[in-house]
N, C-alpha and C positions, 0 to 999 in steps of 0.2 A: 646525437644520433644523426648521421649524415643522410642527406637526400639529394638526388641529382639536381633537382630544381627547387630552390627555396623561395616560394612566393607566398605561402599561406602560413597562418598562425599554427596550423597543424603540422608544419614542416620544420619547426625549430624556433629558438629564441631570436636568431637574426631576422627570421621572417616576420616575427611579431613587431620588430622595430621598423621594418621596411614595407609592410603590406600596404598596397594601394587599394583603398576602399571605394574608389570611384566606380560607379556602376554605369556601364554603357547602356544606352537606350536600345531595347530590342526592336527589331524591324516591325514585328507584329505583336498583337496581344497574345499572352500565354497564360496558362493556368497558374494560379498563385501569384499573379502580378497585380498590384494595386492600380486602380484607375487614377489618372492624374498625369500631370506633365512629366513626372520623373519615371513613371512606370516601374516602380521599385517592387521587389518581392515582398510578399506578406508572410511574416513569420508568426506562427502560433506559439504562444508560451503558456503552458498549463501552470497554474499557481500551486499545485501540489497539496500536501496536507495543510488544512487551514489553521491548525493549531501550532504549526511549525513556522520556520523562517521563510517558507516559500512565498507567502504574500509580501513579506518585508522586502525580499530581494527583487521581487517583480515590480514593486512600487518604485524601487530605486532606478529601474530602467527609464523612468520618465526624465531623469536628469541627464541621460545620454542621448546623443544624436547618432542614429544608425543609418546606413545606406539601405534601409528597408522600412516597411511599416510593421510595427510590432503590435500584435493583438494579444492581450492577456486574457486567458479564460479563467473565470472565477466568479464568485458571488460578489456583485457590485457593492452591496451594503457592507459585507464583511471587509472588503478591500478598503472602502472608504473609512470605516471605523478604525482599521489598522493604521491607515495613513494619519488619522487624527491622533491616535495613540502615540505614533512615532514623531508627531509634530511636523509632518510633511504636508506642504501645500500642493498636493497632487490632485488634479481633476481627472475623473474617469469619464471618458467620452464613448459614444457609440462607435463601433468599428468604421462606419462610413463618414464620421464627422471630421471636420478639420481640427488639427492639433496645434497647440501652442507649446511653449517651452516648459510649461508646468503640467502637461496633460499626457495621458496615455489611453490608448483604445482598450476598451474592456468588452468582451463578449460575455454577457451575464448568464451564468448557470447557477441556479439557486442551491444553497446549502440544504442538506437533508435535515439538519438540526442546528439550533443556535451554537455559535462557537466562541470560545474564549482563547486568546493566545496563551500557549503553554499548557493547555488542558486537552488531552486527547479524548475523543469521543467516537467509539465504534459506530455510532449511528450515522456518522458522516462518511463511512466507507463507500456507500453508493455514490455520493457526491464526488469523491476523489476519482472513482472509476469513470463517472460520467464526463469528467474533464478530459480524460484520455480518449474515451470513445468519440467525443465530439471533435477532438483534434484529428483523430484518425479519419473520421468521415470527411472533414474539411480538406485534408490532404488528398484523399482519394478523389474528391469531387473537383480538385483544382482550385479550391478556395484559398488554400495555403500552399506556399512553396516549400515549407519545411516546418518541423516541429522541434521545439526546445522544451524540455520538461524540468520543472522545479521538483525537489525531492518529495517522495511520499513515504509514509510509515508502513512498512510491510506488515508488522505485527498487528496494528490496529485495523488494517483492512481485513486480515484473516479473522480477527476478533469480531468483526462485523459480519462474519458469515460468508465472505467472498474469498475463495481460494486464490492466493496471489503470491507468486514467487518474486517477481520484480518487473520493472518496466520492460526490460529486454525480452523476457519470455512472453509477457502479455502482448506486446506489440507483434511478436512473431505469430502468436496464435490468432490474433484479430485480423492480421493481414494475410493469413494463410501461407506464411513463409516457412519453408521446411528447415532452413538453416540460417541462423543469424550468428554474428560474432560480436561480442562486447570488446570494445577497444577504448582505453583511456589514453589521453595525450596531454602533455604538459612538460615544461622545462626541457624541450627538445627531445623528449622520449615519447615513444608510442608502445604501449603494452596491450596486447590482445590476450584473450583467455580461451583455452580449450574447453573448460567447464566453467560454469558461472556460480549460481547460488545453490551450492550443494553442501551438505555436511561432509567434513573431511573423510569420514569413513566410507562415503559413497563414491568418492572420486575415482579410485582404481577401477571399480566396476563400470563407471561411466566412460572411461577411456577405451575406445575401440579403434581399430584401424580405419574402419569406414567413417566413423564420426570425425576422427582427426583429419582424415583426407578431405572431407567436406569443409571443415573449418579452414584448413590451409588454402583450399581452392578459393573460398570466399574472400579470405584475407588478401591473398595474392591479387585477385581480380579487383577488389575495391581499392587497394593501394594504387593500382594503375588508373582506374577510372575516376575515383573520387579525389585522389590526391596528386595525380599527374606524375607518378613515379614509374618510368617506363619498364624497369626491370628490378622489382623490389628485392631487397636482401633481408631475409627473415632469420633471426636467431630463435631456435626452438629449445626450450628447457626440457630437461629430464624430469621425471616425477619424484624419484627417490634421492636420498642423500648421495652425493658423488655420482649421480646418474646410475645408481644401482651397484656401482663397484663391480662390474662384470657379472651381475646376477646375485651377488651375495646379499645385497640390501633390497632386492626386488627385481622382477623380470620385465616390468613394463617397457623399459628402454629396449630390451632385446626382442620382446614379443610383439610390441605394438608400435612404439614411437619410431625406432630405427627402421624397420621395414617400410613404414609409411613414407618416411623421408626419402629412402632409397628410390621408391617407386616414383615419387614426384620429382626428384632430382633428375631422374632419367628422362622426364618430360621437359626439362629445362628450367624448373623452378629453382631459384637461388636460396637454398635452405642450408643452414648450418646447425648441427645438433645430432642427437640430444646432448645438451650441455649441462653441467652441474649448475644449479641455480645460484649457489653461493659465490660463484666466480663469473657469472654471466653478466652482471650489471657493473662491469668495470669499464673505464673509459676506452681502453684499447679495443675491446670487443664492440662497444656501442658505436664507436666512431666509424666503423665500417658496415653499419646496418641501418635499415629503415624502420624495423619493427621487431619487437620481441613477442614470441608466443609463449605464455606461461601455461602450465597444465591446470592450475586451479587459482581461485580468487586471491588467497592470501600468500601465494608464492610470488606473484608479480606486482600486485597493487601497492603493498607497503613501500616499495622502493619509489614508485612513481609519486605516491602521495607525500612521501618525505621530501621529494625534490620540488613538488609543485603544488602542495595543498593550498587551496584557496584560489588557485588560478588554473587548475587542471580541468579537463572536460571529459565527458563520456560520449562516445559515438557508437551507434548501433549499425553495424555493417551487414549488408545482405537484404535489407528491407527494400520494398518498392517505393520508399519515401526517405527523405532526409530526416534523421533524428539525432539531436545532440542533447546533452544534459550536463548538470553540475556533477562535481566529483565528491560531493559531501551529502550528509544526511539532513534530517529535519531540524536538528538542534533545538528541540522543544524548549530547553531552558533559556535560549536566547530570543525566542519569539516575542516581539513587541517591546524589546528593550532598547533597540537602536544599535545593538552591538553586532548584528549580523552583517558580514561583508558580502557585497554583491559581485565581487570580481569573477568568481567562477561562472555565474550565470551570464555576466556580460561577455566573457570569453566564449561561452557556449552559443550565445546568440550570434556573435560575430562569426564564429565558425560555420553556423548554419547559413548565414548570409553568403559567406564565401563559397560554400558548396552549392547554394542555389544559383549564384552568379555563374559558377563554372558550368552548371547544368544548362543554364540559359544559353551560354556561349556555344556549348556543344550542340544544342538543338538548332542552331542557325544553319 
């Protein structure tokens, strides 16, 4: 997927090979900047579901050197126990302490109940939510420059009595953001979603002209401001097979998607669609676009995850803070085994750093 300027890992494979991670020193102190000679951004990383691979991949961050200070939010005793289980010689330090090559900063948040790797416990639902809430508070207060989230288990959170659809929706509610957009990126692709975690039967009713217009406006603006694409080119999928085949397979393309695109094109947005999803993700189309907007979760994400699984990332657009995440789930069966790959979390942290650096440069 082409982009006018290829500097960031969010802008394609070539960018991943050439990205310059050097951080220029800001002229003055800014929120989310660590004290010290390098004045690097502070990135909060929530460790997610404690019974899953979130703690495992967070501990793996200690082996990487980042152009930022990484602070893992989680129960220190649980993280230490997991490190010993995995045979990792990782030291957990206070956020303000000096770090060595085998250490990582940990902001201690206590578990609600004892935890064993691979065994879900709804009693820890409040703990998982408290990680997110503490990270949000830190971003709002300027303590953190960005947030990266390890995976949570939506089912066990709901089993614990806390209504929870997903990180994206929760972050929107907690920050008072009316419209957010979920976008995944990897292998040179960017795929955003018009609807997120909905039952398939509920998608047609959720697609409205007003909602689709808000989504496209946020997507267009964030591609410009977060990713430096001056005039984004967005491919928009239809909802139905063959984009409705002129109304024979559904009228959403005629009644909702088409009119919305016409309105925004008249304002200068570079939108192509509605396009049949089965022929949208072909090289000839993608080579001339910066992002794809799919109408629902399993229309767009299987293609991206096939191309980039394990290295793809999730970005929440429209928030008053930077948030990135992994593109995989809790993988309960892998927790504590040493077989969980940290690549997606590493990519998500690197992306958060790049976005924080760009925000710092813009603020000068």
